C-alpha positions in Angstrom: -27.9 10.9 22.1 -25.9 8.8 19.9 -22.8 6.7 20.7 -20.4 5.5 18.2 -18.1 2.5 18.9 -14.9 1.7 17.1 -13.1 -1.7 16.5 -9.9 -2.5 14.9 -9.3 -5.3 12.4 -6.5 -6.3 10.3 -7.6 -7.6 6.6 -5.3 -10.1 4.9 -5.0 -10.6 1.1 -2.7 -12.0 -1.5 -3.8 -9.4 -3.9 -3.5 -6.0 -2.7 -4.0 -3.6 0.5 -7.5 -2.3 -1.0 -8.8 -6.2 -1.1 -7.4 -6.6 2.6 -9.5 -3.7 3.7 -12.5 -4.8 1.8 -12.3 -8.2 3.5 -12.0 -6.6 6.9 -15.1 -4.7 6.4 -17.0 -7.4 5.0 -16.1 -9.8 7.9 -17.3 -7.0 10.5 -20.5 -6.5 8.4 -21.5 -10.1 9.2 -21.9 -9.3 12.8 -22.3 -5.6 13.2 -25.1 -3.2 12.2 -24.8 0.5 11.6 -21.5 0.8 10.2 -20.8 4.3 9.2 -17.3 4.1 7.9 -13.7 3.3 8.6 -10.3 4.7 8.8 -7.1 2.9 7.3 -4.6 3.1 10.4 -1.6 1.2 8.8 -0.8 -0.9 5.8 2.0 -3.6 5.9 3.0 -6.8 4.1 4.6 -10.3 4.7 7.5 -11.0 2.5 8.6 -14.5 1.3 11.7 -14.8 -1.3 11.9 -11.0 -1.8 8.1 -10.6 -2.9 5.0 -9.7 -1.2 3.3 -12.9 0.0 0.5 -11.0 1.8 -1.0 -7.6 2.2 -2.2 -6.5 5.7 -4.6 -3.5 6.1 -5.3 -2.3 9.6 -8.6 -0.7 10.0 -10.6 1.1 12.6 -14.6 0.4 11.8 -16.9 3.0 13.2 -20.6 2.0 14.0 -23.5 3.4 15.7 -24.5 1.7 19.0 -28.3 0.7 18.7 -29.9 1.0 22.1 
């Protein structure tokens, strides 16, 4: 029987929401094995001087527990 666990991360980028999601996935991949996918939960941005300063992408990463 398989069990899949999830963790939530927020990636941050000065380029795009896609880049922020990629950074969150890369960080998770450093310590997790068996990543199967992720869902984008929310996107947001920090604004400075009426321009986007940082893109934030909240992702929920799914990985299979290895017992």
